[in-house]
C-alpha positions in Angstrom: 0.0 0.0 0.0 1.3 3.4 -0.8 2.2 5.5 2.3 0.3 8.6 3.0 0.3 11.2 5.7 -2.9 11.9 7.5 -3.5 14.9 9.8 -2.7 14.3 13.4 -5.3 14.6 16.1 -4.7 16.9 19.1 -2.0 15.6 21.4 -2.8 13.7 24.5 -0.3 13.4 27.3 2.9 11.9 25.9 3.7 10.2 29.1 0.6 8.0 29.1 1.5 5.4 31.8 -0.8 2.6 30.7 1.6 0.7 28.4 2.1 -2.9 29.6 4.3 -5.4 27.9 2.8 -8.9 27.4 5.5 -11.6 27.8 5.9 -14.2 25.1 4.7 -17.5 26.4 6.7 -20.4 25.0 5.6 -24.1 25.2 7.7 -26.1 27.7 7.7 -29.1 25.4 7.1 -27.9 21.9 5.7 -30.3 19.4 6.2 -30.0 15.6 3.1 -30.3 13.5 2.8 -33.5 11.6 0.7 -34.6 8.7 -2.6 -35.2 10.4 -5.4 -35.1 7.8 -8.3 -33.8 9.9 -8.1 -30.0 10.2 -8.5 -28.6 13.7 -11.0 -25.8 13.9 -11.6 -25.6 17.6 -14.2 -23.1 18.8 -15.0 -21.9 15.2 -17.6 -24.6 15.1 -19.6 -23.1 18.0 -22.7 -21.4 16.5 -22.2 -17.6 16.6 -24.7 -15.4 18.4 -25.1 -11.8 17.2 -22.1 -10.1 18.6 -22.0 -6.5 19.8 -20.7 -4.0 17.3 -16.9 -3.5 17.6 -16.0 0.0 19.0 -14.8 2.7 16.6 -11.2 2.5 15.7 -9.6 5.5 14.1 -6.6 7.7 13.9 -7.2 9.3 17.4 -7.1 5.9 19.1 -4.1 4.8 16.9 -1.9 7.8 17.8 -2.9 7.6 21.5 -1.9 3.9 21.6 1.4 4.6 19.9 2.2 7.4 22.4 1.4 5.1 25.3 3.7 2.3 23.9 6.6 4.6 23.0 8.8 3.9 26.0 8.5 0.1 25.8 9.4 0.2 22.1 12.3 2.5 22.7 10.7 5.5 20.9 10.7 9.1 22.0 7.4 11.1 22.3 8.8 13.4 19.6 9.2 10.6 17.1 5.7 9.4 17.7 4.4 12.9 17.1 6.2 12.9 13.7 4.9 9.4 12.8 3.9 8.8 9.2 0.5 7.1 8.9 0.7 4.2 6.4 -2.8 2.8 6.9 -5.8 2.8 9.2 -8.4 0.1 8.5 -9.2 -2.7 11.0 -5.6 -2.3 12.2 -3.2 0.6 11.6 0.5 0.9 10.6 2.7 3.9 11.4 6.3 4.5 10.3 8.1 5.8 13.4 11.9 6.2 13.6 12.9 3.1 11.8 10.0 1.0 13.1 6.8 -0.2 11.5 4.4 0.3 14.5 1.3 -1.8 14.1 -1.7 -0.9 16.3 -4.6 -3.2 17.0 -8.0 -2.1 18.5 -8.3 -2.1 22.3 -9.2 -5.5 23.6 -7.3 -7.4 20.9 -5.8 -10.7 22.1 -2.2 -9.8 23.0 -1.5 -13.4 24.2 -2.4 -14.7 20.8 -0.2 -12.1 19.1 2.7 -13.2 21.4 2.2 -16.8 20.6 2.2 -16.1 16.9 5.4 -14.0 17.1 7.1 -16.7 19.1 6.5 -19.3 16.4 8.4 -17.2 13.9 11.7 -17.8 15.8 11.8 -21.3 14.2 11.9 -19.6 10.7 13.7 -16.3 11.5 15.3 -15.9 8.1 11.8 -16.1 6.5 10.0 -13.4 8.5 10.2 -9.8 9.6 9.8 -10.4 13.4 8.7 -8.0 16.2 11.4 -6.1 18.1 9.5 -6.6 21.4 6.5 -8.3 22.9 3.1 -6.6 22.3 2.4 -3.5 24.4 -1.1 -3.4 25.8 -2.6 0.1 26.3 -6.1 1.3 27.0 -6.2 2.7 23.5 -5.0 -0.4 21.7 -2.4 -3.2 21.5 0.9 -2.1 19.8 3.6 -4.2 18.2 6.8 -2.8 16.6 8.7 -4.3 13.7 11.9 -3.2 11.9 10.9 -1.0 9.0 11.7 -2.6 5.7 11.9 -0.1 2.8 10.0 -1.0 -0.3 12.1 -2.8 -2.8 11.7 -4.6 -6.1 8.3 -6.5 -6.3 8.3 -10.1 -5.3 6.9 -12.4 -8.0 4.6 -15.3 -7.4 7.3 -18.0 -8.1 9.4 -16.5 -5.3 6.4 -16.5 -3.0 5.9 -20.2 -3.8 9.5 -20.9 -2.8 9.2 -18.9 0.3 6.0 -20.7 1.4 7.7 -24.1 0.7 10.4 -23.1 3.1 7.9 -21.8 5.7 5.8 -25.0 5.6 8.9 -27.1 5.9 10.2 -25.3 9.0 10.1 -27.1 12.3 7.6 -24.7 13.9 6.4 -25.5 17.4 2.6 -25.4 17.3 1.6 -26.1 20.9 0.7 -22.5 21.6 -0.4 -21.4 18.2 -4.1 -20.8 17.7 -6.1 -23.3 15.6 -7.2 -22.1 12.1 -10.6 -20.6 12.8 -12.0 -19.3 9.5 -14.6 -16.6 9.7 -13.9 -15.9 13.4 -14.4 -12.2 12.8 -17.6 -12.5 10.9 -20.0 -12.1 13.9 -18.5 -8.8 14.9 -18.4 -7.6 11.3 -22.1 -8.4 10.8 -23.0 -6.8 14.1 -21.5 -3.5 12.8 -23.9 -3.8 9.8 -26.9 -4.8 12.0 -26.4 -1.6 14.1 -27.1 0.6 11.1 -30.7 2.1 10.8 -31.0 0.7 7.3 -29.8 -2.8 8.2 -31.9 -5.8 6.9 -32.2 -8.4 9.7 -32.7 -11.1 7.1 -29.3 -10.5 5.7 -27.8 -10.8 9.1 -29.4 -14.2 9.5 -28.1 -15.2 6.0 -24.5 -14.3 6.8 -24.6 -16.1 10.2 -26.3 -19.2 8.8 -23.8 -19.3 5.9 -20.9 -19.2 8.4 -22.4 -22.1 10.4 -22.9 -24.2 7.3 -19.4 -23.6 6.0 -17.8 -24.3 9.4 -19.7 -27.5 9.6 -18.3 -28.6 6.3 -14.8 -27.5 7.4 -15.0 -30.1 10.2 -14.7 -32.8 7.5 -11.9 -31.2 5.5 -8.7 -33.2 5.0 -5.2 -32.0 4.1 -2.9 -33.9 1.8 0.0 -31.6 2.5 -0.5 -31.9 6.2 -1.7 -29.7 9.0 0.9 -27.3 10.4 1.9 -23.6 10.8 0.3 -21.5 8.1 0.7 -17.8 7.2 -3.1 -17.4 6.8 -3.1 -14.2 4.7 -0.8 -14.7 1.7 -0.7 -11.9 -0.8 1.9 -9.9 -2.6 1.5 -7.1 -0.1 2.6 -9.4 2.7 5.9 -10.3 1.2 8.8 -7.8 1.1 12.5 -7.9 0.2 15.1 -7.7 3.0 18.6 -7.5 1.7 17.3 -8.6 -1.7 15.6 -11.8 -0.3 11.8 -12.2 0.0 10.5 -12.3 3.6 7.0 -12.7 5.0 5.3 -10.0 7.1 2.0 -9.8 9.0 1.7 -12.8 11.3 -1.8 -11.9 12.5 -3.3 -15.0 11.0 -0.5 -17.5 11.7 -2.3 -20.6 12.9 -2.3 -24.4 12.8 -4.2 -25.3 9.7 -4.1 -27.1 6.3 -1.1 -26.0 4.4 -3.1 -25.9 1.2 -4.8 -22.8 2.6 -1.7 -20.6 2.0 -1.7 -21.7 -1.7 -5.4 -20.8 -2.4 -4.8 -17.0 -3.0 -2.6 -17.7 -6.0 -5.2 -20.0 -7.5 -7.9 -17.4 -6.9 -5.9 -14.7 -8.7 -5.3 -17.1 -11.6 -9.1 -17.8 -11.7 -9.8 -14.0 -11.8 -7.2 -13.5 -14.5 -4.9 -11.4 -12.3 -2.2 -14.0 -12.7 -1.4 -15.7 -16.1 -1.1 -19.4 -16.4 2.6 -19.5 -17.0 3.4 -17.5 -13.8 0.9 -19.5 -11.8 2.5 -22.8 -12.9 5.9 -21.4 -12.0 4.5 -20.7 -8.5 3.2 -24.3 -8.3 6.6 -25.6 -9.5 8.4 -23.5 -6.9 6.2 -24.8 -4.1 5.9 -28.3 -5.5 2.1 -28.6 -5.6 -0.9 -27.2 -7.5 -3.7 -26.5 -5.1 -6.3 -26.8 -7.9 -6.1 -30.5 -7.4 -7.2 -30.3 -3.7 -10.8 -31.4 -3.0 -11.1 -28.7 -0.4 -10.4 -25.8 -2.7 -14.1 -25.0 -3.5 -15.0 -24.9 0.2 -12.1 -22.6 1.1 -13.0 -20.3 -1.8 -16.5 -20.1 -0.5 -15.2 -19.2 3.0 -12.8 -16.6 1.6 -15.7 -15.1 -0.5 -18.0 -14.8 2.5 -15.2 -13.3 4.6 -14.5 -10.7 1.9 -18.1 -9.7 1.8 -18.5 -9.2 5.6 -15.2 -7.4 5.8 -16.3 -5.0 3.1 -19.6 -4.3 4.8 -17.8 -3.8 8.1 -15.6 -1.2 6.4 -18.6 0.5 4.8 -20.4 0.6 8.2 -17.4 2.2 9.9 -17.1 4.8 7.2 -20.8 5.6 6.8 -20.8 4.3 3.2 -23.6 2.7 1.2 -24.4 -0.9 2.1 -27.3 -1.6 -0.2 -25.2 -4.0 -2.2 -25.1 -6.5 0.6 -28.1 -8.5 -0.5 -26.7 -9.1 -4.0 -23.3 -10.0 -2.5 -24.9 -12.6 -0.1 -27.3 -14.1 -2.7 -24.9 -17.0 -3.5 -25.1 -18.0 0.2 -28.9 -18.2 0.5 
């Protein structure tokens, strides 16, 4: 995403005392994921009730959280005031004095973030890792990473090779969360449901589709094996560090079917965003073409529903038109 500078909100106290570092909890007897064929989904199979709308998350909260976390991250108040805002969506990223400072909404699971970051130690050369444990503030949870300047684009064949190395790494999985697709859907739908123009019938459609898809996931098998996955593979989540591709954004790292990380390339091929030759080079670099996986159709349905509810959540947050939702959900009725 192209960096942009947004106007700062009025300064709060720079010495906000509520920053608390969450320790990284490591398993005492780590186990390496094997090749179990039944995909663990854990609590994702519990039927979702209508969740409360998520609180507003904007630039004011982002900057307040960054100020509160400055000292634990080794940053000065002045450097935070001069921060460059890269993005503010469901999370935010700031460039601050050589760090990429990522801010999550208040109440985000810092223990989960710690476990995900700890897992990266087993594949340190493949990832941009946090410089410190998450810092919990009353405004949000903050994690700092080394800033990696934008370099030459990373092609899909290089992504395939990088994923092959990641999936082959001996990553301890005891403390990693299970792959829980659509776990954010109830909160996203609740944001829509709170709108005056919301259609309760569409809320029911989205929640029922989630339950149906998660029931089908319980029978999903993985030929490549169940292990540590990235969970959000895209060109924007791969950078070059010293000329070599590295993964970023461990928010969705989990224990799941390794095929899941290969689906985004197949989807881009299907939409015509990736030509057949480059896609086949990606497959050759990884060593597998996910189009042969029986679970591909189900995962594509899950990704499609998740994209729709994320889009409507964004629209609700921004006060934008949501009249398109009925058409978007029609395939799930």
